[in-house]
N, CA, C and O atoms as a GROMACS GRO file, in nm:
protein
  576
    1MET      N    1  33.394   1.425  -7.954
    1MET     CA    2  33.498   1.325  -7.938
    1MET      C    3  33.437   1.189  -7.974
    1MET      O    4  33.327   1.155  -7.930
    2THR      N    5  33.509   1.114  -8.051
    2THR     CA    6  33.460   0.982  -8.090
    2THR      C    7  33.495   0.881  -7.983
    2THR      O    8  33.574   0.909  -7.894
    3GLU      N    9  33.436   0.765  -7.993
    3GLU     CA   10  33.466   0.657  -7.900
    3GLU      C   11  33.615   0.621  -7.906
    3GLU      O   12  33.677   0.595  -7.803
    4ASN      N   13  33.671   0.619  -8.026
    4ASN     CA   14  33.813   0.586  -8.042
    4ASN      C   15  33.902   0.687  -7.971
    4ASN      O   16  33.999   0.648  -7.907
    5GLU      N   17  33.870   0.814  -7.982
    5GLU     CA   18  33.950   0.918  -7.919
    5GLU      C   19  33.942   0.909  -7.768
    5GLU      O   20  34.041   0.936  -7.700
    6SER      N   21  33.825   0.871  -7.714
    6SER     CA   22  33.811   0.865  -7.569
    6SER      C   23  33.898   0.756  -7.509
    6SER      O   24  33.929   0.760  -7.390
    7GLU      N   25  33.939   0.657  -7.588
    7GLU     CA   26  34.026   0.551  -7.539
    7GLU      C   27  34.163   0.604  -7.500
    7GLU      O   28  34.230   0.545  -7.414
    8VAL      N   29  34.206   0.714  -7.560
    8VAL     CA   30  34.343   0.760  -7.539
    8VAL      C   31  34.352   0.898  -7.476
    8VAL      O   32  34.458   0.960  -7.477
    9THR      N   33  34.243   0.948  -7.420
    9THR     CA   34  34.246   1.086  -7.370
    9THR      C   35  34.223   1.092  -7.220
    9THR      O   36  34.131   1.160  -7.174
   10SER      N   37  34.304   1.023  -7.144
   10SER     CA   38  34.288   1.024  -7.000
   10SER      C   39  34.373   1.130  -6.931
   10SER      O   40  34.362   1.147  -6.810
   11ILE      N   41  34.458   1.201  -7.006
   11ILE     CA   42  34.544   1.305  -6.950
   11ILE      C   43  34.461   1.433  -6.936
   11ILE      O   44  34.368   1.454  -7.014
   12SER      N   45  34.494   1.519  -6.838
   12SER     CA   46  34.420   1.644  -6.820
   12SER      C   47  34.414   1.721  -6.951
   12SER      O   48  34.511   1.725  -7.026
   13GLU      N   49  34.300   1.783  -6.978
   13GLU     CA   50  34.274   1.840  -7.109
   13GLU      C   51  34.353   1.967  -7.141
   13GLU      O   52  34.418   1.973  -7.245
   14VAL      N   53  34.348   2.066  -7.058
   14VAL     CA   54  34.406   2.195  -7.091
   14VAL      C   55  34.479   2.249  -6.968
   14VAL      O   56  34.437   2.223  -6.855
   15THR      N   57  34.586   2.322  -6.988
   15THR     CA   58  34.658   2.379  -6.875
   15THR      C   59  34.570   2.482  -6.805
   15THR      O   60  34.465   2.520  -6.857
   16GLN      N   61  34.611   2.526  -6.688
   16GLN     CA   62  34.532   2.617  -6.607
   16GLN      C   63  34.503   2.749  -6.676
   16GLN      O   64  34.398   2.808  -6.653
   17ASN      N   65  34.592   2.795  -6.760
   17ASN     CA   66  34.570   2.923  -6.826
   17ASN      C   67  34.496   2.910  -6.959
   17ASN      O   68  34.492   3.006  -7.037
   18GLY      N   69  34.438   2.794  -6.986
   18GLY     CA   70  34.358   2.775  -7.105
   18GLY      C   71  34.436   2.741  -7.230
   18GLY      O   72  34.379   2.734  -7.339
   19GLN      N   73  34.566   2.720  -7.218
   19GLN     CA   74  34.648   2.687  -7.334
   19GLN      C   75  34.660   2.535  -7.347
   19GLN      O   76  34.650   2.461  -7.249
   20LEU      N   77  34.681   2.491  -7.471
   20LEU     CA   78  34.704   2.349  -7.493
   20LEU      C   79  34.844   2.313  -7.446
   20LEU      O   80  34.940   2.387  -7.468
   21ARG      N   81  34.855   2.199  -7.382
   21ARG     CA   82  34.985   2.150  -7.338
   21ARG      C   83  35.065   2.101  -7.458
   21ARG      O   84  35.007   2.065  -7.561
   22THR      N   85  35.196   2.099  -7.446
   22THR     CA   86  35.280   2.043  -7.550
   22THR      C   87  35.247   1.895  -7.563
   22THR      O   88  35.248   1.821  -7.465
   23GLY      N   89  35.218   1.852  -7.686
   23GLY     CA   90  35.184   1.713  -7.711
   23GLY      C   91  35.115   1.695  -7.844
   23GLY      O   92  35.102   1.789  -7.924
   24TRP      N   93  35.070   1.573  -7.867
   24TRP     CA   94  35.000   1.536  -7.990
   24TRP      C   95  34.850   1.536  -7.967
   24TRP      O   96  34.802   1.496  -7.861
   25TYR      N   97  34.775   1.583  -8.070
   25TYR     CA   98  34.630   1.598  -8.061
   25TYR      C   99  34.561   1.546  -8.188
   25TYR      O  100  34.620   1.545  -8.296
   26PHE      N  101  34.435   1.505  -8.171
   26PHE     CA  102  34.350   1.474  -8.285
   26PHE      C  103  34.297   1.604  -8.343
   26PHE      O  104  34.279   1.702  -8.270
   27LEU      N  105  34.272   1.607  -8.473
   27LEU     CA  106  34.201   1.719  -8.534
   27LEU      C  107  34.054   1.705  -8.498
   27LEU      O  108  34.007   1.596  -8.470
   28SER      N  109  33.984   1.816  -8.499
   28SER     CA  110  33.843   1.819  -8.462
   28SER      C  111  33.769   1.908  -8.559
   28SER      O  112  33.826   1.958  -8.656
   29ASP      N  113  33.640   1.926  -8.534
   29ASP     CA  114  33.564   2.020  -8.616
   29ASP      C  115  33.559   2.155  -8.544
   29ASP      O  116  33.596   2.166  -8.427
   30LYS      N  117  33.513   2.254  -8.615
   30LYS     CA  118  33.512   2.392  -8.565
   30LYS      C  119  33.432   2.406  -8.435
   30LYS      O  120  33.472   2.480  -8.345
   31ASP      N  121  33.321   2.335  -8.425
   31ASP     CA  122  33.234   2.349  -8.309
   31ASP      C  123  33.294   2.288  -8.182
   31ASP      O  124  33.265   2.335  -8.072
   32ASN      N  125  33.376   2.184  -8.196
   32ASN     CA  126  33.427   2.113  -8.080
   32ASN      C  127  33.578   2.130  -8.058
   32ASN      O  128  33.634   2.075  -7.963
   33GLY      N  129  33.642   2.205  -8.145
   33GLY     CA  130  33.787   2.215  -8.137
   33GLY      C  131  33.836   2.352  -8.095
   33GLY      O  132  33.761   2.449  -8.089
   34ILE      N  133  33.966   2.356  -8.067
   34ILE     CA  134  34.034   2.481  -8.037
   34ILE      C  135  34.108   2.524  -8.163
   34ILE      O  136  34.183   2.447  -8.221
   35GLU      N  137  34.085   2.647  -8.205
   35GLU     CA  138  34.144   2.699  -8.329
   35GLU      C  139  34.293   2.725  -8.312
   35GLU      O  140  34.335   2.791  -8.216
   36LYS      N  141  34.372   2.674  -8.405
   36LYS     CA  142  34.516   2.696  -8.408
   36LYS      C  143  34.560   2.721  -8.551
   36LYS      O  144  34.508   2.660  -8.645
   37THR      N  145  34.657   2.811  -8.568
   37THR     CA  146  34.718   2.837  -8.698
   37THR      C  147  34.849   2.762  -8.704
   37THR      O  148  34.929   2.769  -8.611
   38LEU      N  149  34.872   2.690  -8.813
   38LEU     CA  150  34.995   2.614  -8.830
   38LEU      C  151  35.113   2.711  -8.835
   38LEU      O  152  35.113   2.805  -8.915
   39ASN      N  153  35.212   2.690  -8.750
   39ASN     CA  154  35.330   2.775  -8.739
   39ASN      C  155  35.391   2.802  -8.876
   39ASN      O  156  35.417   2.709  -8.952
   40GLY      N  157  35.413   2.929  -8.906
   40GLY     CA  158  35.476   2.968  -9.032
   40GLY      C  159  35.381   2.975  -9.150
   40GLY      O  160  35.425   3.001  -9.262
   41THR      N  161  35.252   2.953  -9.128
   41THR     CA  162  35.154   2.958  -9.236
   41THR      C  163  35.032   3.038  -9.190
   41THR      O  164  35.029   3.091  -9.079
   42LYS      N  165  34.932   3.046  -9.278
   42LYS     CA  166  34.804   3.105  -9.242
   42LYS      C  167  34.695   2.999  -9.234
   42LYS      O  168  34.576   3.031  -9.223
   43GLU      N  169  34.736   2.872  -9.239
   43GLU     CA  170  34.641   2.761  -9.237
   43GLU      C  171  34.583   2.744  -9.096
   43GLU      O  172  34.656   2.738  -8.998
   44ILE      N  173  34.449   2.737  -9.089
   44ILE     CA  174  34.380   2.723  -8.961
   44ILE      C  175  34.326   2.581  -8.948
   44ILE      O  176  34.270   2.524  -9.042
   45TYR      N  177  34.346   2.524  -8.829
   45TYR     CA  178  34.296   2.392  -8.797
   45TYR      C  179  34.227   2.398  -8.661
   45TYR      O  180  34.249   2.490  -8.583
   46TYR      N  181  34.144   2.298  -8.635
   46TYR     CA  182  34.075   2.287  -8.507
   46TYR      C  183  34.120   2.157  -8.440
   46TYR      O  184  34.116   2.050  -8.501
   47LEU      N  185  34.162   2.169  -8.314
   47LEU     CA  186  34.217   2.055  -8.242
   47LEU      C  187  34.127   2.015  -8.127
   47LEU      O  188  34.073   2.100  -8.056
   48ASN      N  189  34.111   1.885  -8.108
   48ASN     CA  190  34.045   1.832  -7.991
   48ASN      C  191  34.131   1.872  -7.871
   48ASN      O  192  34.252   1.849  -7.873
   49PRO      N  193  34.074   1.932  -7.767
   49PRO     CA  194  34.156   1.981  -7.656
   49PRO      C  195  34.216   1.872  -7.567
   49PRO      O  196  34.300   1.902  -7.482
   50SER      N  197  34.176   1.748  -7.585
   50SER     CA  198  34.231   1.638  -7.506
   50SER      C  199  34.352   1.580  -7.577
   50SER      O  200  34.338   1.527  -7.687
   51PRO      N  201  34.470   1.588  -7.516
   51PRO     CA  202  34.589   1.538  -7.583
   51PRO      C  203  34.593   1.386  -7.590
   51PRO      O  204  34.538   1.316  -7.506
   52ILE      N  205  34.660   1.337  -7.694
   52ILE     CA  206  34.688   1.194  -7.706
   52ILE      C  207  34.802   1.160  -7.611
   52ILE      O  208  34.791   1.070  -7.527
   53VAL      N  209  34.913   1.232  -7.625
   53VAL     CA  210  35.028   1.224  -7.535
   53VAL      C  211  35.079   1.365  -7.514
   53VAL      O  212  35.062   1.452  -7.600
   54THR      N  213  35.142   1.388  -7.398
   54THR     CA  214  35.197   1.521  -7.369
   54THR      C  215  35.346   1.509  -7.342
   54THR      O  216  35.403   1.399  -7.344
   55ALA      N  217  35.409   1.622  -7.318
   55ALA     CA  218  35.552   1.626  -7.286
   55ALA      C  219  35.584   1.536  -7.167
   55ALA      O  220  35.695   1.485  -7.156
   56ASP      N  221  35.488   1.516  -7.078
   56ASP     CA  222  35.510   1.428  -6.964
   56ASP      C  223  35.536   1.284  -7.008
   56ASP      O  224  35.598   1.207  -6.934
   57ASN      N  225  35.489   1.246  -7.126
   57ASN     CA  226  35.510   1.112  -7.180
   57ASN      C  227  35.639   1.100  -7.260
   57ASN      O  228  35.677   0.990  -7.299
   58PHE      N  229  35.706   1.212  -7.285
   58PHE     CA  230  35.830   1.212  -7.363
   58PHE      C  231  35.947   1.176  -7.271
   58PHE      O  232  35.969   1.245  -7.171
   59THR      N  233  36.020   1.070  -7.302
   59THR     CA  234  36.131   1.028  -7.217
   59THR      C  235  36.266   1.072  -7.270
   59THR      O  236  36.360   1.092  -7.192
   60GLU      N  237  36.277   1.087  -7.401
   60GLU     CA  238  36.405   1.125  -7.461
   60GLU      C  239  36.380   1.205  -7.588
   60GLU      O  240  36.296   1.170  -7.669
   61LEU      N  241  36.455   1.314  -7.603
   61LEU     CA  242  36.447   1.400  -7.721
   61LEU      C  243  36.585   1.402  -7.785
   61LEU      O  244  36.684   1.433  -7.719
   62GLU      N  245  36.592   1.369  -7.914
   62GLU     CA  246  36.722   1.364  -7.982
   62GLU      C  247  36.714   1.432  -8.118
   62GLU      O  248  36.633   1.395  -8.202
   63ILE      N  249  36.797   1.532  -8.137
   63ILE     CA  250  36.804   1.603  -8.265
   63ILE      C  251  36.899   1.527  -8.357
   63ILE      O  252  37.005   1.483  -8.315
   64TYR      N  253  36.860   1.513  -8.482
   64TYR     CA  254  36.942   1.440  -8.579
   64TYR      C  255  36.948   1.516  -8.711
   64TYR      O  256  36.866   1.604  -8.738
   65GLN      N  257  37.046   1.480  -8.792
   65GLN     CA  258  37.056   1.532  -8.928
   65GLN      C  259  37.041   1.415  -9.023
   65GLN      O  260  37.109   1.313  -9.008
   66SER      N  261  36.952   1.428  -9.121
   66SER     CA  262  36.928   1.320  -9.217
   66SER      C  263  37.038   1.316  -9.322
   66SER      O  264  37.124   1.404  -9.328
   67ASN      N  265  37.035   1.212  -9.402
   67ASN     CA  266  37.131   1.199  -9.513
   67ASN      C  267  37.115   1.311  -9.616
   67ASN      O  268  37.204   1.335  -9.697
   68TYR      N  269  37.000   1.380  -9.613
   68TYR     CA  270  36.973   1.489  -9.707
   68TYR      C  271  37.015   1.624  -9.652
   68TYR      O  272  37.004   1.726  -9.720
   69GLY      N  273  37.064   1.627  -9.527
   69GLY     CA  274  37.112   1.750  -9.468
   69GLY      C  275  37.011   1.825  -9.384
   69GLY      O  276  37.048   1.922  -9.317
   70ASP      N  277  36.884   1.784  -9.385
   70ASP     CA  278  36.785   1.853  -9.302
   70ASP      C  279  36.786   1.794  -9.161
   70ASP      O  280  36.840   1.687  -9.137
   71TYR      N  281  36.724   1.868  -9.068
   71TYR     CA  282  36.724   1.828  -8.927
   71TYR      C  283  36.585   1.786  -8.882
   71TYR      O  284  36.484   1.830  -8.935
   72GLY      N  285  36.584   1.700  -8.783
   72GLY     CA  286  36.460   1.655  -8.722
   72GLY      C  287  36.486   1.622  -8.576
   72GLY      O  288  36.600   1.628  -8.530
   73MET      N  289  36.380   1.586  -8.504
   73MET     CA  290  36.394   1.548  -8.365
   73MET      C  291  36.312   1.424  -8.337
   73MET      O  292  36.192   1.420  -8.364
   74THR      N  293  36.377   1.322  -8.284
   74THR     CA  294  36.311   1.200  -8.242
   74THR      C  295  36.261   1.218  -8.099
   74THR      O  296  36.332   1.270  -8.013
   75ILE      N  297  36.138   1.174  -8.075
   75ILE     CA  298  36.077   1.182  -7.943
   75ILE      C  299  36.040   1.041  -7.900
   75ILE      O  300  35.955   0.977  -7.962
   76ARG      N  301  36.103   0.993  -7.794
   76ARG     CA  302  36.072   0.860  -7.740
   76ARG      C  303  35.967   0.876  -7.630
   76ARG      O  304  35.970   0.972  -7.553
   77LEU      N  305  35.876   0.780  -7.625
   77LEU     CA  306  35.763   0.786  -7.532
   77LEU      C  307  35.776   0.684  -7.420
   77LEU      O  308  35.838   0.579  -7.437
   78ASP      N  309  35.717   0.715  -7.304
   78ASP     CA  310  35.712   0.620  -7.194
   78ASP      C  311  35.610   0.510  -7.227
   78ASP      O  312  35.549   0.512  -7.334
   79LYS      N  313  35.594   0.414  -7.137
   79LYS     CA  314  35.508   0.299  -7.162
   79LYS      C  315  35.363   0.342  -7.189
   79LYS      O  316  35.299   0.294  -7.283
   80LYS      N  317  35.312   0.430  -7.105
   80LYS     CA  318  35.175   0.478  -7.122
   80LYS      C  319  35.160   0.554  -7.255
   80LYS      O  320  35.063   0.534  -7.328
   81GLY      N  321  35.257   0.642  -7.284
   81GLY     CA  322  35.254   0.718  -7.409
   81GLY      C  323  35.263   0.628  -7.531
   81GLY      O  324  35.199   0.654  -7.633
   82THR      N  325  35.345   0.522  -7.522
   82THR     CA  326  35.359   0.427  -7.632
   82THR      C  327  35.225   0.362  -7.664
   82THR      O  328  35.188   0.349  -7.780
   83LYS      N  329  35.154   0.321  -7.560
   83LYS     CA  330  35.022   0.257  -7.579
   83LYS      C  331  34.923   0.356  -7.641
   83LYS      O  332  34.853   0.323  -7.737
   84GLN      N  333  34.917   0.476  -7.585
   84GLN     CA  334  34.824   0.578  -7.636
   84GLN      C  335  34.857   0.616  -7.780
   84GLN      O  336  34.767   0.633  -7.862
   85TRP      N  337  34.986   0.630  -7.812
   85TRP     CA  338  35.029   0.666  -7.946
   85TRP      C  339  34.995   0.555  -8.045
   85TRP      O  340  34.954   0.583  -8.158
   86SER      N  341  35.013   0.432  -8.004
   86SER     CA  342  34.980   0.317  -8.089
   86SER      C  343  34.831   0.315  -8.123
   86SER      O  344  34.792   0.296  -8.238
   87ILE      N  345  34.748   0.335  -8.022
   87ILE     CA  346  34.603   0.337  -8.044
   87ILE      C  347  34.566   0.453  -8.137
   87ILE      O  348  34.490   0.435  -8.232
   88ALA      N  349  34.620   0.572  -8.108
   88ALA     CA  350  34.585   0.691  -8.186
   88ALA      C  351  34.629   0.679  -8.331
   88ALA      O  352  34.552   0.710  -8.422
   89THR      N  353  34.752   0.633  -8.354
   89THR     CA  354  34.799   0.620  -8.492
   89THR      C  355  34.725   0.508  -8.564
   89THR      O  356  34.701   0.518  -8.684
   90GLY      N  357  34.689   0.403  -8.494
   90GLY     CA  358  34.613   0.294  -8.555
   90GLY      C  359  34.476   0.339  -8.601
   90GLY      O  360  34.426   0.292  -8.703
   91LYS      N  361  34.414   0.428  -8.525
   91LYS     CA  362  34.280   0.479  -8.558
   91LYS      C  363  34.284   0.596  -8.655
   91LYS      O  364  34.180   0.641  -8.703
   92SER      N  365  34.405   0.648  -8.684
   92SER     CA  366  34.416   0.770  -8.764
   92SER      C  367  34.486   0.750  -8.898
   92SER      O  368  34.529   0.848  -8.960
   93ILE      N  369  34.499   0.628  -8.943
   93ILE     CA  370  34.565   0.603  -9.072
   93ILE      C  371  34.490   0.678  -9.182
   93ILE      O  372  34.368   0.666  -9.195
   94GLY      N  373  34.564   0.754  -9.261
   94GLY     CA  374  34.505   0.836  -9.366
   94GLY      C  375  34.458   0.972  -9.319
   94GLY      O  376  34.413   1.054  -9.400
   95LYS      N  377  34.468   0.998  -9.189
   95LYS     CA  378  34.428   1.126  -9.131
   95LYS      C  379  34.552   1.197  -9.078
   95LYS      O  380  34.661   1.140  -9.076
   96LYS      N  381  34.534   1.321  -9.034
   96LYS     CA  382  34.644   1.398  -8.977
   96LYS      C  383  34.631   1.405  -8.826
   96LYS      O  384  34.521   1.405  -8.770
   97LEU      N  385  34.747   1.412  -8.760
   97LEU     CA  386  34.754   1.440  -8.617
   97LEU      C  387  34.834   1.568  -8.600
   97LEU      O  388  34.914   1.604  -8.686
   98ALA      N  389  34.812   1.637  -8.490
   98ALA     CA  390  34.872   1.769  -8.468
   98ALA      C  391  34.968   1.767  -8.351
   98ALA      O  392  34.936   1.715  -8.244
   99LEU      N  393  35.087   1.824  -8.372
   99LEU     CA  394  35.184   1.840  -8.264
   99LEU      C  395  35.184   1.986  -8.221
   99LEU      O  396  35.214   2.076  -8.300
  100VAL      N  397  35.149   2.009  -8.094
  100VAL     CA  398  35.148   2.141  -8.035
  100VAL      C  399  35.269   2.154  -7.944
  100VAL      O  400  35.295   2.066  -7.862
  101ILE      N  401  35.344   2.263  -7.959
  101ILE     CA  402  35.459   2.291  -7.873
  101ILE      C  403  35.442   2.433  -7.821
  101ILE      O  404  35.432   2.528  -7.898
  102ASP      N  405  35.439   2.446  -7.689
  102ASP     CA  406  35.424   2.576  -7.624
  102ASP      C  407  35.300   2.650  -7.678
  102ASP      O  408  35.306   2.769  -7.708
  103ASN      N  409  35.191   2.577  -7.688
  103ASN     CA  410  35.061   2.629  -7.733
  103ASN      C  411  35.060   2.673  -7.879
  103ASN      O  412  34.969   2.745  -7.920
  104GLU      N  413  35.159   2.632  -7.959
  104GLU     CA  414  35.161   2.662  -8.102
  104GLU      C  415  35.156   2.532  -8.181
  104GLU      O  416  35.220   2.434  -8.145
  105LEU      N  417  35.079   2.532  -8.289
  105LEU     CA  418  35.070   2.416  -8.378
  105LEU      C  419  35.193   2.415  -8.468
  105LEU      O  420  35.210   2.503  -8.553
  106TYR      N  421  35.280   2.314  -8.450
  106TYR     CA  422  35.406   2.308  -8.524
  106TYR      C  423  35.408   2.208  -8.637
  106TYR      O  424  35.479   2.228  -8.736
  107PHE      N  425  35.331   2.102  -8.626
  107PHE     CA  426  35.349   1.990  -8.718
  107PHE      C  427  35.215   1.922  -8.738
  107PHE      O  428  35.141   1.903  -8.641
  108LEU      N  429  35.184   1.885  -8.861
  108LEU     CA  430  35.056   1.826  -8.893
  108LEU      C  431  35.074   1.712  -8.994
  108LEU      O  432  35.028   1.723  -9.107
  109PRO      N  433  35.141   1.605  -8.955
  109PRO     CA  434  35.168   1.497  -9.050
  109PRO      C  435  35.048   1.405  -9.070
  109PRO      O  436  34.962   1.390  -8.983
  110GLN      N  437  35.045   1.346  -9.188
  110GLN     CA  438  34.944   1.243  -9.214
  110GLN      C  439  34.998   1.111  -9.162
  110GLN      O  440  35.116   1.080  -9.179
  111VAL      N  441  34.912   1.034  -9.098
  111VAL     CA  442  34.949   0.904  -9.045
  111VAL      C  443  34.937   0.801  -9.157
  111VAL      O  444  34.830   0.785  -9.217
  112ASN      N  445  35.046   0.733  -9.185
  112ASN     CA  446  35.046   0.632  -9.292
  112ASN      C  447  35.037   0.489  -9.238
  112ASN      O  448  35.001   0.398  -9.312
  113ALA      N  449  35.070   0.471  -9.111
  113ALA     CA  450  35.066   0.338  -9.050
  113ALA      C  451  35.060   0.352  -8.899
  113ALA      O  452  35.095   0.457  -8.844
  114GLN      N  453  35.015   0.247  -8.832
  114GLN     CA  454  35.017   0.245  -8.687
  114GLN      C  455  35.162   0.244  -8.639
  114GLN      O  456  35.246   0.173  -8.693
  115ILE      N  457  35.189   0.324  -8.537
  115ILE     CA  458  35.324   0.332  -8.480
  115ILE      C  459  35.317   0.276  -8.338
  115ILE      O  460  35.261   0.339  -8.248
  116ASP      N  461  35.373   0.158  -8.320
  116ASP     CA  462  35.363   0.092  -8.189
  116ASP      C  463  35.498   0.074  -8.119
  116ASP      O  464  35.507   0.000  -8.022
  117VAL      N  465  35.601   0.142  -8.168
  117VAL     CA  466  35.736   0.126  -8.111
  117VAL      C  467  35.771   0.237  -8.012
  117VAL      O  468  35.883   0.239  -7.961
  118GLY      N  469  35.678   0.328  -7.983
  118GLY     CA  470  35.703   0.430  -7.882
  118GLY      C  471  35.792   0.544  -7.926
  118GLY      O  472  35.861   0.605  -7.844
  119ILE      N  473  35.791   0.572  -8.055
  119ILE     CA  474  35.871   0.683  -8.108
  119ILE      C  475  35.781   0.770  -8.196
  119ILE      O  476  35.700   0.720  -8.273
  120THR      N  477  35.798   0.899  -8.182
  120THR     CA  478  35.735   0.996  -8.269
  120THR      C  479  35.843   1.095  -8.309
  120THR      O  480  35.953   1.091  -8.254
  121ALA      N  481  35.815   1.182  -8.404
  121ALA     CA  482  35.922   1.270  -8.450
  121ALA      C  483  35.867   1.403  -8.500
  121ALA      O  484  35.750   1.416  -8.537
  122LEU      N  485  35.955   1.501  -8.498
  122LEU     CA  486  35.931   1.631  -8.558
  122LEU      C  487  36.031   1.640  -8.672
  122LEU      O  488  36.150   1.664  -8.649
  123ASN      N  489  35.984   1.623  -8.794
  123ASN     CA  490  36.076   1.621  -8.909
  123ASN      C  491  36.013   1.687  -9.031
  123ASN      O  492  35.996   1.625  -9.136
  124ARG      N  493  35.978   1.814  -9.014
  124ARG     CA  494  35.916   1.889  -9.124
  124ARG      C  495  36.014   1.915  -9.237
  124ARG      O  496  35.972   1.936  -9.351
  125GLY      N  497  36.143   1.916  -9.208
  125GLY     CA  498  36.243   1.944  -9.310
  125GLY      C  499  36.273   2.091  -9.329
  125GLY      O  500  36.362   2.126  -9.406
  126ASP      N  501  36.199   2.178  -9.260
  126ASP     CA  502  36.221   2.322  -9.276
  126ASP      C  503  36.266   2.389  -9.146
  126ASP      O  504  36.267   2.512  -9.138
  127LEU      N  505  36.301   2.310  -9.045
  127LEU     CA  506  36.348   2.366  -8.920
  127LEU      C  507  36.499   2.346  -8.909
  127LEU      O  508  36.551   2.239  -8.940
  128SER      N  509  36.568   2.450  -8.865
  128SER     CA  510  36.714   2.443  -8.850
  128SER      C  511  36.748   2.369  -8.720
  128SER      O  512  36.662   2.345  -8.635
  129GLU      N  513  36.874   2.334  -8.707
  129GLU     CA  514  36.921   2.271  -8.585
  129GLU      C  515  36.898   2.365  -8.466
  129GLU      O  516  36.860   2.321  -8.358
  130THR      N  517  36.922   2.494  -8.486
  130THR     CA  518  36.901   2.594  -8.380
  130THR      C  519  36.754   2.600  -8.338
  130THR      O  520  36.724   2.604  -8.219
  131GLU      N  521  36.664   2.600  -8.435
  131GLU     CA  522  36.520   2.603  -8.404
  131GLU      C  523  36.480   2.477  -8.328
  131GLU      O  524  36.402   2.484  -8.233
  132LEU      N  525  36.532   2.362  -8.370
  132LEU     CA  526  36.499   2.237  -8.301
  132LEU      C  527  36.555   2.235  -8.159
  132LEU      O  528  36.490   2.182  -8.068
  133LYS      N  529  36.673   2.291  -8.138
  133LYS     CA  530  36.728   2.298  -8.003
  133LYS      C  531  36.639   2.385  -7.914
  133LYS      O  532  36.619   2.354  -7.797
  134ALA      N  533  36.587   2.494  -7.970
  134ALA     CA  534  36.496   2.581  -7.894
  134ALA      C  535  36.367   2.506  -7.859
  134ALA      O  536  36.317   2.517  -7.748
  135ILE      N  537  36.314   2.430  -7.955
  135ILE     CA  538  36.193   2.350  -7.931
  135ILE      C  539  36.221   2.245  -7.824
  135ILE      O  540  36.140   2.225  -7.734
  136LYS      N  541  36.334   2.180  -7.833
  136LYS     CA  542  36.373   2.078  -7.734
  136LYS      C  543  36.378   2.141  -7.595
  136LYS      O  544  36.330   2.080  -7.498
  137ASN      N  545  36.434   2.260  -7.583
  137ASN     CA  546  36.440   2.328  -7.453
  137ASN      C  547  36.301   2.360  -7.399
  137ASN      O  548  36.276   2.345  -7.280
  138ILE      N  549  36.212   2.403  -7.487
  138ILE     CA  550  36.073   2.433  -7.447
  138ILE      C  551  36.008   2.306  -7.392
  138ILE      O  552  35.944   2.309  -7.286
  139ILE      N  553  36.023   2.196  -7.464
  139ILE     CA  554  35.962   2.069  -7.423
  139ILE      C  555  36.019   2.024  -7.289
  139ILE      O  556  35.945   1.985  -7.199
  140GLU      N  557  36.151   2.030  -7.275
  140GLU     CA  558  36.213   1.986  -7.151
  140GLU      C  559  36.169   2.069  -7.031
  140GLU      O  560  36.156   2.016  -6.920
  141LYS      N  561  36.146   2.198  -7.051
  141LYS     CA  562  36.098   2.284  -6.942
  141LYS      C  563  35.955   2.250  -6.903
  141LYS      O  564  35.917   2.266  -6.787
  142GLU      N  565  35.875   2.205  -7.000
  142GLU     CA  566  35.735   2.174  -6.972
  142GLU      C  567  35.718   2.039  -6.904
  142GLU      O  568  35.620   2.017  -6.832
  143LYS      N  569  35.811   1.949  -6.926
  143LYS     CA  570  35.801   1.817  -6.862
  143LYS      C  571  35.802   1.831  -6.711
  143LYS      O  572  35.872   1.915  -6.655
  144LYS      N  573  35.724   1.747  -6.647
  144LYS     CA  574  35.718   1.750  -6.500
  144LYS      C  575  35.828   1.665  -6.442
  144LYS      O  576  35.840   1.654  -6.320
   0.00000   0.00000   0.00000
């Protein structure tokens, strides 16, 4: 874990059963990370087990349809999550961050800019409204 990552990793690392909690994570190397396969692919990535933000930081989940007809989900963060997300995205410009949902790696976007407005999203463009509703239900059940 780098010094930058330690600034934003004050949340408990792993659930009691050894699974990653729903939330956003930094990528890691093989020796220090937890191996995950990107949902729907055979691509393997290694994730730092300390989350940046978790479902507990998610205050509102909203499914939307873009002008192009594809679906996505906006995730609004609480004050603590907004700060942690801002730091993480600021330190990760040009790198990828990982979204884990129900211990599965769902999304691996590249960070193009610091995000300090307290919003993150799941917008791969290949998930249906039904799939996103199922994901939303999973997240809502995990929130404390």
